[in-house]
N, C-alpha and C positions, 0 to 999 in steps of 0.2 A: 851202428853206433858211430862207428868211425865218419860216417857220412853228415853225422848230427854234430860230431866235434869237430870235420874241417868247415864244416858251416857257421859255426858257433866261432872258430878260429879267425874265420874271413869277417864275421860281422865284426869281433874286435878291432880286426885291422882297420876295416872302414871308419867305425867308430873314432880310431884315433886318427887317421888320417884327414877326419874330417875336423876333429878336433884342431887338428896341426894346422889345416888350412886358415880356422878361425883366427885363432892366434896369432898367423900369418899378418891377417885383415887390420887385426885390430892393431897390430902394433905399426901396419903402416899407415891407419888414421893417425894414430896418435905424434907417430914423427911428421905427419902433416901439420897438424895441430901446435908441437914444438914450433916448425918453423914458421909457422905466422905469429905465434908468442916473439920468436927472436928478431922479426922484418918489427913488428907494434913496439918493440922495445927498444931497438937502434934508433928506431925515429921517434919515440916520445923521449927519450934521455938527452936529443940533440935534435930538436923541433929547428925547421925554419921556419918560422911563420912570418906571413904576410905582413910588407909595410901597410903602414900607413895608408899611403896613396894608391896602391891597389885595392883596399877595405874601403877607400871612398867609390869606386867604381861598382862596387857591390849595390844592390838595392838595400836600404836603410829605411825604407818605410814602416811606420810603427803599424800597418796592417800587414804586410805581407810578414814582418819576423814575426807579427805573435801567432797567425796563421800555422807558422812552420812548427814556432816553441810549443805551441798544443798540440803537435804530431809526437814531440818527445815525451807524451806521458801514456802512450802506446807503442812501446818498441817492442817489435818482433821482427825476428829473421826474413817475415816475406816482404816486407816494409823498408827493411834498411837500406838498400841500396838506392832506392829511390827517395828515401830521406837525408841520406847522404846527399844527392846530387843538389837538392833542394837545402843544405845547409852550405854547401860551397858557393851557392848564390847569394847569398846574403850576407849582411855585415852584421854581427850581433853582437859588437862591442860594447854598445850602450845596455845590452839585454842578457849579458852574463848571467849576472844573478837569478835571473827569472828562469832562464834555462834550466841553470842547476835546480831551483825548484820543481820544476816539471819531472828532471828525470827523478829524483828524489821522492815524488810521491808516483813515479811510474810501479806498478804491478808487476814485477818482471816473474816470469817462470824460469827456470833451469835453461829451456831451449833458447830461451832469448837473453841469457846472460852474454854469449860471444856477442851479438849484435851490438849491445849496450856497449861493451866495450871498444868498439872497433869507432861505434859515434862517437864515443869520450874521448879516443885517441885522437880523434877528426878535432874536434873544440878543442883539446890540448894543444896540439900543432899549430891550431888559429888563433889562441886566447891566450894571454900569457897568465890573467887572474883567475881562469878556469879552473885550476888544479886545485888550489888552496879552498876554492868558495865550495868546490866540489865534495873534497875529504870532508869539509866541516859538515854540510849537509846532511852527508854519510851518516855522519857518526851521530848525530839527532835520533837515529833510529833507537842505541843503547842509552845514548845520555839524555834526554828529550829536556832538559833541565826543569826550571819552576813551572813554565806555562805549560798548563794541562790542556790545552785547547792541541796541541800535538800530538796526544795522545787517544791513540784507536782504544774505544771501549771495547772492542773485540777481543779477546785474548787468542782468539785464534789465529786470527787477521794480524796481531801484533808480531806474533810468534812466526808467521811467512813472510812479515817484510824483513823481519831482522835476518831468517834464514838467507832469504835474496839478497840482502843488503851484504850481509858479512861473504859471500860468495862473491860479490860483484867489487868487494873492497880486496879481495886477495888477487882476482882476475887482473885486477887494478894496479895490484903491487907487483903483478909478473909482468907485464907489461911497462912499468918506469912509468904510470901516473902516478902512483905512491913511489915515493921513494925511501922511506923511512920505514923500516920492519918495528920498531917500537909503536907505530900505531896501535898496535895488535894487544899492546901489553896491558893496556885500559881496559880493553874490551874483552880478554880471558880474565882478567884479575875482576869483573863483575859476576863473570858468568860460573868462574869457580868458587864464587863466597859462600861459606859456610851458611851465612844466613837464609841463604834459598832453598837451604834442604827443609827448612821448616814448611814450605810451602810446594803440597804435591804438585799442583800444575806445572809450577814455576820450575822445578828442578827436573820434570819432563822434560821440559820446553829447551832448559839450561841443556841435559843431558844430548838432546837430537842438535843442537847446534855446536853443542864440542864434537862428535863425533864428525859432521861436517865437514867443521873446519880440520878435523884430523886426516881425512879422506884427503882433501882437496889439497892439503897444506901438510902433505907425510914430512918436507925437506924443512919446515920449520920445531919437528921433533927432533930429527937426525935419522928419519927413517927414511924408508928408500921404497919406491913401488918396485915388487917382483917383475921380473920380466922386461925392465923399461931402468937399466943400469948405464946400458948404453945412450942416452941422453941427457946424462947426469950433468953435461958441462954448461947446459943453459940453467940449470939450477945453481951450479957452483958459483955463477956470476951474479946472484942476488944480492951475497952479502952480509947472508944471516951468522951472525956471532957465534959461536959458542955459547955464550952467556946467555943470551935469547931463547937459542936449542934448548940449552937444561931447565929455564924460565919454563918455556910453554911446557914441557914434557913432565916437568915433576908439579908444574899446577894441576895438569889434566889426571896423572896417575893420583894425585890426593881427592881430589874429585872422584874418583872413580872409587877409589876405595871407601869414600864415606856413603857412599851411593850403595856398594854392595853390601855395607853393612845395615843399611837401610832396607835393603831386600829381602836380607837373610832374617831380621828381626819380623818382616812382617810376612815371609813365609812360615815362620814359627807362630806367628799368630793365626795364619790362615789355616796352618792343619790342628791348633786344636781347636777351632771351630769346626772344622769339617768330622774330627770325631765326636765332638757333642751333635753335629748334627744327624752321624751315621748310626749314634745312639737312639736319639730320637726320631729317628725313621724306623731304626726297628724294634720300637716300642708302640710307637702310635701310628708309623705310616706316611704321616705328612709331618710337615714343619708350617708354624705360624708365620703370618704374610711378616712380621715385624722379623723374624731370624733370619727370613729369604731375603729380604731386603738389607738388611749388614752383611752378608753372607756375599751378595751380589757386589755389591759395592766394596768391600773388601777384594773380591776375587778380580773384578775388573781393573782397579787399583793395583794389582802386583801383577798381574799377566802386561800392563803397560810400562811399568817398571821394569819387569824382568827385557820386556823388547829393547826399550831406551838402552837398558845397561849393557846389554850384549851386542847393540849395535858400537857403543863406543869401546865397547873389548876388540871387537874385529878393528875397528877403524884405527886402535892403537898396535894390534899384533898380538894380543894377548887371548889368553884363553876365557871365553867368556864363562861367568859362575856358573859354579854346578850346585843347584838344590839339593840336601838331603831329602834320601828315600822319603816319601809320602806314606809308608808304611800301607797300614791297611785303610787309611781316612778315606772316605767317599764324597763323591765332587755331586753336590747339592744346587740347584739352579730353581727352576721353575715349580717349585712344590705350591706355591700358591696359588698355581692353573690347577693342582691336582682336586679333583672335584669326584665325589663317590658316584657312581653311575646307577642306575637304577635299578637294576637289578643286583642284590646283594646273595652271598651263597646260599645254597639249597641243597640241604641234605639229602631231599630226595634223587637229584643229579648223580650217578657214578663217578667217580673220577676218571675211571680204566672203560676201556670201551665194552671188552667182553670179558671171561673169565682166566683167558689162556692169559692175556696182559696183565690180568691185575697177579695171577700165581708168577708170572714171569717178576714183575718188580717187587710182590711181599712175601712171595713163601719162597725162602732161602732155607738150603740144607744148613741142620745143624752141626756143623764137623764133631761135635763132643760123642755123636752116634758111630762117627767111621774112623775118627784118629784117637790116638791115645792119649792121654789129658797132660803125660811128660812133653808133647810133641807141638801142644800147643799152650806152653807155660802156665800149666795151670797146677802141676804136681808142687805137696805142702812142701816145707822145708822138712820136717819130721820125717816125712818117708823115704826122702832122699837122703838123709843121715841113716835111718836104717840100713837101707840098703845099701851103703856105705859099709858100715859095719858088719854087713854077713861077707860080704865080698872078703873082707880081712881076713876075717876066719877064715874062710877058704884059701887064701893064700895069696900071695903077691901077684901069680900069672893075672886071677881073675881078677884081683883090683886093679889091674892095667882095664881088661875088656870092660872094666864097669866104668873106667875113666875114661875111657874111648866113647861109651852108651850115651856116657854126659855131653859128651863133647860133643858127640854126633845132634843132641838135642840143647843146643845151646840155648835157645829161648826161654826154658823152665827155670833157669836159674842162672844171673847176671854171672858175668865172667868175674867180676873179684870176689865172688862167693867163693865160687870153683878155687880159685885161686887159694883162696885163704884155708879150704879144707883140705888143699895139696899140701902147703905145708905143715898144717898141724899132723896130716898123716905122718909126711915126712919125718918130724919131727920125735914123734912116738916109736917110730920105727928106728931112729937114730937110738932113741934111750931103753929101746928095747935089745937090739941089736948090736954088738958092738965091734962083734971078730970082724978081719979082715975079708975073710972069704965072704961072710953076709954084705957087706959092705960090696965087695966087685959084683954079686949075685943082683943085688938093688939096681947097679950102672946098668950093667944087661937088660934088664928088666926094661930100667928106662928105656934106653935105645930101641929094644925092641918096641915098647910102646908108642915111641916116638914115629916109628918109622909104621906101625899098622896107623895110625891118625891120619901120616901125612897120604897113606895109600886111601885112606877114608874121604878126606878132602879132595881129593884129586876125584874119586866117585862120583863126590856129590859133586863135584864141579861140570863133571860130564853131563850127568842127571838132569841138573840146572839148563843147562846148554841145550840137551834133547828136549825138555819140559817148554823153553821159552821159543824153540823153532816149531812147537808143537800150535804155541799161542793165535799165531793168525788161521789156524786151520780151526779155530775153536768158534764154529757159525749156529751151534745149537745151543739148548738150555742143560742137555745130559753132557757134551763135551766140556763144557768149560765148568760144569758141576765135579767132574769127576777130575778133569786138570788141577782144579781147585782143592781135591782133597789130596791129589798127589802131591801138589805143594808142601800139604803141611808135615811131609815128610823129611824133603830136604829146608826145612824152616830154620832162618837165622837169620842174624841182622843183616850180614851182609847180602845176604839172599834175597832178603824183603828189599833191599836199595837197587839190587839188580831187577829185580823184579818190577820196582815203579818206575824205574827209567825203559825198561821195554815197555810197558803199557802205556808210559808218556809218547813214546815215542812209535805209537801206531802209526801206518802208512795213511797219510793225509787225505789218499781218495780212498782208503778203504772205511768210509763210515759207517758200514753196517755193522762191524768189530766193536766200536762202543758202544752198546748196551750189555754186550757180555763179558767187555772187559770192565764194565762199570760193576755188573752182577759179581763178577769174581773178587773186585775190590767189597764189595757189602758183605759178602760172607766172609772172607777173611778178617772184616772188619771187627768181628764180634769178639775175636782173640786176638788180633796182631792190632793192637789201637795205633802204630807209628806208622801204619800202611798209608791208610788215607790220607794223613797230615802230610806227610812227602810228598805224595801224587797230587793233591789238590795246591801244594806249595810252589811244586813246578808249572802247575798249569795257571794258577794268577799271577806267576813271576813270566810269563809266556804272553800272559791276554796285555797285563800293560805293559810290557813291551812292545808288542804291537801296535798298542793304542797309542804309545807316547813317538813313535817311529814317523806316524802321518805318513808311511809311503802305500801309494795305492798299485801294491802287489801282496802276493802270497797270498791270495784271498784264499783258496785252498785251505793253507795253514792256521788262518783265522776260524774259518768254519770249521775245521776240526776240532781245535779249541773248544769254541763256546758250545760245540754242539756235546762234547765229552762233560764240560760244566754241568749241560743241564741233564744229561744220563745221571751223572751223581746226584744232582736234585732232588730228579726222580725218585732213585734208591736213600733217599735221606742222608746223604753220605755230606753234599756241598751243603753248607747252609742257604735258606732262601736268602738273607742279608748280603752273601757273597754274588749271587744271581742278580739282583738286583741293583748292586753297586756296577756289574758290569753291561748290565741293562740303562742305566740311569747315564753312562759314561758313553754306549752310544746315541742316545739320547740327547747329549748335551751338544754333539758334532755330527747332528743327522744327516750325512754327507757322503756319498761315493761310498766306501766298503765298509762303513758303520750301518750302513742300511742295513746291507744283505745279514751283517754281523746280528744284528737287534731282531731280524726276523726270524735269522736260523734259531736263535735261542728260543722266542716266541714257538715256535714250529716244535721242538724239541720239549720244554717243559713250562711252556706259558699254560697250556691246558690245566695241570698239573697244578701250580700255583694257583690260579683262578678257582678253580674247586676243591683247592684245600682250605680250611675253616681260617685257619693262622694268616693266611695270606691272600684273602681273597679282595679284600680292599687296596690293600697297597697295590695288587697287581689289576685292578678295575682302572688306579689311579693312573697308573702307567700306559695300558691299552687307551684310556682317554685323551694323555700325551701324546704319543701316536697317532693317534686318530687326528688330532690337529695339526701338526707338524706334516701329516698327508696333505692336507686341505692348504697350509700355509705355503709348504714348499712345491715351486715347479719341476716336480719330479718326473723324470724319462718313465715310459710306457711299461719298460722291465720291475724299473723298482715299484710302480706303483702299484701295478699286479703283485709283488711280492708282498706288500705293506697292508695290502687288501686280503689278500690269503693267510699271511701269519694272523692278521687282526681277530677275524673269522671263524680261524681254526681256532684260537682262543674262546671266542666270545661269538659263536652262530646267530645269525637273526633271529629275532624271536616271530615265530609266524605259525597258524594252528597246523594241529596235523592234519596229512592230506588223508581224505576218507575214499577207502575203496568201494566201488561200487560195488555191489551185493547184485550177484545174477542168481536166478532159478537153477538148479541143480542140470537140468534140462538144455541150459543155452551153454553152460560151464563144458557139458561133455560135447556140446559140436564146436567148440572153439578150441578146447583139447583135440578132436580129431582132423580140424582144418590148420590148426598153427603148430601142432607138438608132433602130433605121430605122424602127419602125412607127408611121403618120401616116395622114391620111387618103387620100392619094394613092399609097401604099404599101402598103395593108391586104390587097389582091388580091396582090402579091407575095409579101408574107411568110408571108399564107395557101399559095401553091406551092409555095413552100422548104419549111413545115413538113409540106406531106405528104409530099414528097418522103424524109424520116427515116426511120429504121429505126425501125418504130412499138415493135415488142418493146420497143427498148433506150431509146427515148425517151418513152414515154408517159406511166409517173410522173412523170419529170423534166417534162416540160410541165405538167404537173396542178401541181405544184410551183410553177411558174413562174407561171400563170394565177394562182394564190391571193395573188401579191407584186403585185398590182393598186396598194399605195399606193407601192411605186418606183418607178411611172411618173408620168405627167402626169395628174391626177386628169379632167382632160378629156378622155381616151383611155380612161378604163375600158369605156368601150360598143366600143371597139374588141377589147376583149377579150374581150365578149363574142360579136361580132360574128365571130371566128377561131371560137369554141365554136361556133356554129353552122355555120361553113364544113367544122370538124373530124368534127364529129355527121355528116354526109351519108355519111361515107367508114367510120366507127368508131362506132356505135353507142351502145358502152357508154363513151366519154369526157367527153360532158355531164353524165351521171347521175354519174360520178366529181368530177366539177368542182363540181356541185350537192351534193351529202354533203359535200364540204369546207369549202365555203362554208359549209352549215347549222351545220357542225361548228366549224367558227371563230368564225361568230355567237355560240354556246353558250359556248364557251371563254372566248370577251371577259365575258360575262355575267358568269361563276363567276370569273374573276379580276377582274375590276373596277380594273384597273391603266390609269394614266393615261398610262403609255408609252404603251399601245394603240390609245387613242383615235382618233387618225389611221387607223390599220389598218381599227379595224371601221367608221368611214364609209365606208370605201373599198369593205370586203364589203356594206356595207347597199347603195351605190351600185351594185356588181357583180352583188348581187340581183334590184335591178328590173329591170336590164338584161338578165337571163338572162329575166326572165318576161317581157320587151318584143319579145325575138325568142324567145317560146313554146317555153322549154325549162322551166318549168315552171307551174303550173295558180295560179289565182288562191286557192286553198285555202293552201298551201302559203307566201302572202305573209299573208294573214290569221293561220295561225296564228302568223309569226313575230312581227308584231305584237303579240299577243297574249303570248305569250312575255316580249316586251319589258317589256309593261308587268306583267304577274306573278310573273316569275322572282324565287326568291326571300323576296316577300312571304307572312308570316303564319310564316317561319321566326325561327330564335332570331337566324338571321345577316344578318337582313333591314338593319339599319344598317351593315353592311359591306356588302353589295351593291348596295344600294340609298337611300343615308341621306338625311335629307329635305333637305341642301343641295347634292345632288349632279342636276345637270340633263342630266345626258349623255345618257340614255334619250330623252329630248325630243326630242334634235338626230336620234338615228339613225330614229326614226320619222318624224323631218321629212322627212331625206335619203331612205327610201325610198319617201314617198307622193310628195316631189315628183318620182321618177324614176319610178313607174310609177302614181300614182295616176289621171292622165289616163284612163286607159282605163277603170276602174268608174265609168264615167257614164250605165249603162244596166243592164236585168235586174236578175239576185238580185246579181251584183257590188255596183250601186248600193246595195243595201239592205244588204250586208254593210258596206259602209264609212261607210252611217249609223250605223249600232249600234255601230262600234267608234269611230267619231269622239266617240259618246258617252262612250263608257267612255273615250277619250282624255282627253276632256273635263274625267270626273272625276281621273283620275290628276293632271291639270295641277294642279286645285283642292287635291287633297292635299298637293302639293307646297308650295303658298303661293306668295307674290311671287318673280316669275319675274325675273332677269334682264334687261339693255334687249336685250343682242345674242340671247338665248332668245326673249325675247318677239317681237322683229324677226322672229325666224325663221318663228315660229307666225304671226303677223298675217299674215306675204305668204306663208305656205303656203297660210291662208283665203281671202285673196283672190284667188290662182290658180285654188282649187280652185272659189270661185263663179262668177268668170268662165268657167271652162270649163263650169261648168253651164246657166249663162245662156247660152252660144253654143248 
């Protein structure tokens, strides 16, 4: 634990150091930018313009000047230096207006503004009439005049043009080309006009422009950039008066307030529409195209306006607007895409997989059988009154004990009723007993009663704590049902709140507890109606919080939350409308963790809702949307697999039932002996049973079963060879048929070279080796098979198909065979044959090229075993 804390502390320290370094670099860059602006401002305020004689020495030809001026229409940082050199080499005295028009037409990006400022500074320092003409040309972007030819028909292009022009004008003011700050008054007056609030697109554009103005010109508003106060000396020299600052700040604040009022009004309309749509969805399961289109339009407009207003608030150093809580509204978008699937609810298909699962979710214990009704809040008032009267007759001491019992059963009668009855009882006692001794006795009894009540409360609190500590260990139906009954004896409003909080705080990695916790809530919900509502309220609030945060963290918390809601839905505690609203919220933003949340919800209760009659159509529509999103989105393999699993878990693909092969009883018995009963201890029993079979009828089927050694355990292949040897003593031609079939299967495998047959081929190689070990074949058969494996298909047109260079499976086959029977080739002619083959095998391996690690390991292990045996 200390190690983890040290690592966490070191990580935080590194993050802080990295953040500090980034801040230092940013301030250094900002300082360099201020120094450049200061130098440009000094040069522009006191320009040393060349005289007429110097300008006459420069190129004044129309062709040259026109070529240079045209380049002003595409100013960028890469071509800035070359363009400035060309501007210094020409005389633009007669072409200033043309140069200005090209600069005004240029489509500048944010990264090109500084390059444009330097080029404008160069022209300002060379030509006296450049600045007035430039300012007048730039202002036409905001005030085009009566000529409609200058207006771009594209609204987006006009908005981008205004934004770049406003940035350029402010930068020109900072460097001294625009000398009067009042130039911006008319621009701000136009942008903050209340008339523009009637047009939504114009309002969003103006909000964006004002946010850009506020960020770039904080000193126009009397604001300071945080962390950059040391460089305010430059801005102090701009001579922005207090009246101008007041005007700009007041205009922007007023426009911001008006936009916030519109935003709140639109939000209220959106909430009303969402509530109406939620009602329609719960009733019909889908929305009409008209409602969907209207909602989409209003949602899109609201989201865009919210982004623009928040951006302006941030630029003005104000808190962004906080919209009222959406409550229980449901976000609805692509309802028009909902289309019922071809398969509808079928009453034949069961909801639950088996009877145990059905009993877990539907057969809940009846608490009234195990717990007195007074503890469940079901005691009748008359019975309580009678109970109180009896205790009054038996004496004051017993009355106090009865009061203690009623306090323990707090849920049975509301507190204010109990208080009322206590007051009535005390008044009656005062009327009947007026002597001082009786009053003193009553006070003593009250004090004793208070002490006893306090003891009971302490005991109940300790009992509840013990019960809550046992809660995570209830991992079976019996344990959780027992704990449910025990809680009823501690039932009170405060204890129910503690229980709801404990259930809500289930560990995020203990997902296996969620079904049992949900069963507890479902069992108690029959008598304690407030417990499910408290828990659902907390879960829904947590879900909305996690969805709105948009953080790609806390994935385990999100999964725990949504699975808890799903389990409660299967107990009919969480309404289906809540589940569908959660799923819809995930599908609206189908990315990152929302995919995991949606898939976990479907895995938990998707099939339950799909097979439940009231929610079949709606769940089918949701699954169709999920399938379409998977096809449209470019999901990574992990998320793609999650979506497919969730979809087919809810809605398995339709396919015909698998028809099991019907075998005669005799064949079934043979397969049972070979594939189920056969092991080291039962091999003699199996052999005796096989000898008892009617041989004429079973011989062919026995050969067929012996060749299916790959269907049994690989470690028991030698037992099949042992059975072959045992049967060959009584049926001479049986082992011959088995060997022939094994050799034929090996050759067929080489001819097909099918990946799906590789497991079968390895089993056959092992079987062939074991047949040699039991002396059913000669060594010549083994070596013929080894050479066949290395040369089959080589030198033919089909070599690349039968044994491609990248295929190393034949090496595995050879190694398997030699590991099975190669230890017998240690002397005489067999050893010489093996040595010759190993040379041939080594050549075959070298022709293959570099071996994969697993194949190389098998070869080395085989070689080591072979050398060890030869040395011994």
